[in-house]
FISEFI-923055 format. One line per 4 residues: for each residue z, x, y of C-alpha. Coordinates in Angstrom, 1 decimal, always signed. Each point is the difference from the previous one (the first is absolute). Layout:
Z:X:Y | ...
***
This chain:
+93.2:+36.0:+102.2 | +2.9:-1.0:-2.1 | +0.7:-2.9:+2.3 | -3.2:-1.7:-1.3
+1.5:-0.3:-3.5 | +3.2:-1.3:+1.4 | -1.8:-2.6:+2.2 | -2.0:-1.1:-2.9
+3.1:-0.5:-2.1 | +1.7:-1.8:+2.9 | -3.0:-2.3:+0.5 | -0.2:-0.8:-3.7
+3.7:-0.9:+0.0 | -0.3:-2.1:+3.2 | -3.0:-1.9:-1.4 | +2.1:-1.0:-3.0
+3.2:-0.7:+1.9 | +0.6:+0.1:+3.8 | +3.8:+0.2:-0.3 | +0.2:+3.9:-0.1
-1.7:+0.0:+3.5 | +3.2:-1.6:+1.4 | +2.0:+2.9:-1.2 | -2.5:+2.8:+0.3
+2.4:+2.9:+0.5 | +2.6:-1.3:-2.4 | -2.3:-1.3:-2.8 | -3.7:+0.9:+0.4
+0.2:+3.7:+0.8 | +2.6:+0.7:-2.6 | -2.0:-1.9:-2.7 | -3.2:+2.0:+0.9
+2.0:+3.2:+0.1 | +1.3:-0.6:-3.5 | -3.5:-0.7:-1.3 | -1.4:+3.2:+1.6
+3.1:+2.2:-0.7 | +0.8:+0.7:+3.6 | +2.4:-1.2:+2.6 | -0.2:-3.1:+2.3
-0.2:+2.1:+3.2 | -3.0:+1.9:-1.2 | -1.7:-3.3:-1.0 | +0.6:-1.4:+3.5
-1.3:+3.1:+1.8 | -3.0:+0.3:-2.2 | -0.9:-3.6:+0.5 | +0.3:+0.3:+3.7
-2.2:+3.1:+0.0 | -2.7:-1.7:-2.2 | +0.0:-3.1:+2.3 | -0.4:+2.3:+3.0
-3.0:+1.7:-1.6 | -1.6:-3.3:-1.1 | +0.6:-1.5:+3.5 | -1.5:+3.0:+1.8
-2.8:+1.0:-2.4 | -0.7:-3.2:-1.9 | -2.9:-2.4:+0.3 | +0.6:-2.1:+3.1
-2.0:-2.9:-1.5 | +2.2:+0.0:-3.1 | +3.2:+0.3:+2.1 | -1.1:-3.0:+2.1
-1.0:-1.9:-3.2 | +3.5:+0.3:-1.4 | +2.2:+0.1:+3.1 | -2.2:-2.2:+2.3
+1.4:-0.8:+3.4 | +3.2:+1.9:-0.7 | -1.9:+3.3:+0.7 | +1.2:+1.1:+3.4
-0.9:+3.5:+1.3 | +2.9:-0.2:+2.5 | +2.5:-0.8:-2.7 | -1.3:+2.6:-2.5
+0.2:-0.1:-3.7 | +2.1:-2.5:-1.9 | +3.4:+0.8:-1.5 | +0.1:+0.8:-3.7
+1.2:-3.5:-0.9 | -2.5:-1.7:+2.3 | -2.9:+2.0:-1.6 | +1.1:-0.7:-3.6
+0.7:-3.7:+0.7 | -3.3:-0.5:+1.7 | -2.1:+1.7:-2.6 | +1.9:-1.9:-2.8
-0.6:-3.3:+1.9 | -3.7:+0.9:+0.4 | -0.3:+0.6:-3.8 | +2.0:-3.1:-0.9
-2.0:-2.3:+2.4 | -3.4:+1.3:-0.8 | +0.3:+0.9:-3.7 | +3.0:-1.9:-1.3
+1.4:+3.0:-1.8 | -0.8:+3.5:-1.0 | -2.0:-1.1:-3.0 | -2.7:-1.4:+2.2
+0.0:+2.9:+2.4 | -3.3:+2.0:+0.0 | +0.3:+3.5:-1.3 | -2.5:+1.4:+2.5
+2.2:-0.4:+3.1
***
């Protein structure tokens, strides 16, 4: 899934600086698109699809570990920006930065 690479890039950017999350469609998607030689609309759609797959097929225990009480089956999956922000926050809070993040996750 191409969206995985885009999410990975977005999370890495968000761990370093949360400002792009404020302007996700105007800054984050275009920046990711430029890095991956595609267009922002494809980045947005691919991220949405990857989140949908992860949310529906992923490990429930890992989802609860990262998203905690914000997991609500009635509400459904989080938006792209919510997903990216929460994973970036989880990394920042638990590991400090990407240098301390375990490679086996």
